[in-house]
C-alpha positions as CSV (number, residue, x, y, z in Angstrom):
1,X,-12.9,2.3,17.0
2,X,-14.7,4.4,14.5
3,X,-14.2,8.0,14.3
4,X,-17.7,9.7,15.5
5,X,-19.8,11.4,13.0
6,X,-19.9,15.2,13.6
7,X,-20.2,18.1,11.6
8,X,-17.9,21.5,11.8
9,X,-21.3,23.3,12.7
10,X,-21.6,21.0,15.9
11,X,-18.2,21.8,16.8
12,X,-18.7,25.5,16.4
13,X,-21.8,25.4,18.5
14,X,-20.4,23.5,21.1
15,X,-17.6,26.1,21.4
16,X,-19.7,28.8,21.3
17,X,-22.2,27.4,24.1
18,X,-19.2,25.8,26.2
19,X,-16.6,28.7,25.9
20,X,-17.8,31.8,24.3
21,X,-21.2,32.5,25.9
22,X,-19.7,31.7,29.4
23,X,-17.2,34.2,28.8
24,X,-19.2,36.9,27.4
25,X,-21.7,36.3,30.3
26,X,-18.9,36.8,32.9
27,X,-17.7,39.9,31.4
28,X,-14.4,38.7,30.1
29,X,-12.9,40.3,27.0
30,X,-10.9,37.1,25.7
31,X,-11.1,33.5,26.3
32,X,-8.8,30.6,25.2
33,X,-10.2,27.5,23.5
34,X,-7.6,24.6,23.8
35,X,-8.3,21.9,20.9
36,X,-7.6,18.7,22.9
37,X,-10.3,20.0,25.7
38,X,-12.9,20.1,22.8
39,X,-11.8,16.8,21.4
40,X,-12.5,15.5,24.9
41,X,-15.5,17.2,25.5
42,X,-17.0,16.1,22.3
43,X,-15.4,12.4,22.5
44,X,-14.0,13.0,19.0
45,X,-11.1,10.5,19.3
46,X,-8.3,12.8,18.1
47,X,-9.9,14.9,15.4
48,X,-7.6,17.8,16.2
49,X,-7.2,19.0,12.4
50,X,-11.0,19.4,12.2
51,X,-11.5,21.0,15.4
52,X,-8.9,23.6,14.2
53,X,-10.5,24.4,11.1
54,X,-13.9,24.7,12.6
55,X,-12.8,27.3,15.3
56,X,-10.3,28.6,13.1
57,X,-12.7,29.8,10.3
58,X,-14.2,33.2,9.7
59,X,-17.6,31.7,10.0
60,X,-16.8,30.8,13.8
61,X,-15.5,34.3,13.9
62,X,-18.8,35.9,12.5
63,X,-21.0,33.3,14.3
64,X,-19.5,33.9,17.9
65,X,-18.9,37.5,17.6
66,X,-15.0,37.3,18.1
67,X,-11.8,38.5,16.5
68,X,-9.4,36.4,14.5
69,X,-7.9,34.3,17.0
70,X,-4.2,34.1,18.1
71,X,-2.9,30.5,17.6
72,X,-0.5,29.1,20.2
73,X,1.1,25.5,19.9
74,X,1.1,23.2,17.2
75,X,-1.4,23.7,14.4
76,X,-2.8,20.4,14.3
77,X,-2.4,18.9,17.8
78,X,-4.3,18.8,21.3
79,X,-2.1,21.5,22.7
80,X,-2.9,24.0,19.9
81,X,-4.7,27.0,21.8
82,X,-6.9,29.7,20.4
83,X,-7.4,32.9,22.1
84,X,-10.0,34.9,21.0
85,X,-11.1,38.5,21.5
86,X,-14.6,38.9,22.7
87,X,-16.7,41.3,20.7
88,X,-20.0,42.7,22.5
């Protein structure tokens, strides 16, 4: 099966709409994004490294108004968790 075509922007937008905006709307001050959940949600078939780079970037921090994440777990696998502090 071929890898789906997707851009880093689409991954960032998915994470903003699915995780960041709902957390901010609910008054939360942080949110954790698990790479495997993003991969599954977008049906990316194991594109973990690409997801890591997309949501670990300064551009994602700027677009979503979050601080640099704390990363837990392996850097390139589905169990990596990015915890972001949400800015107002």
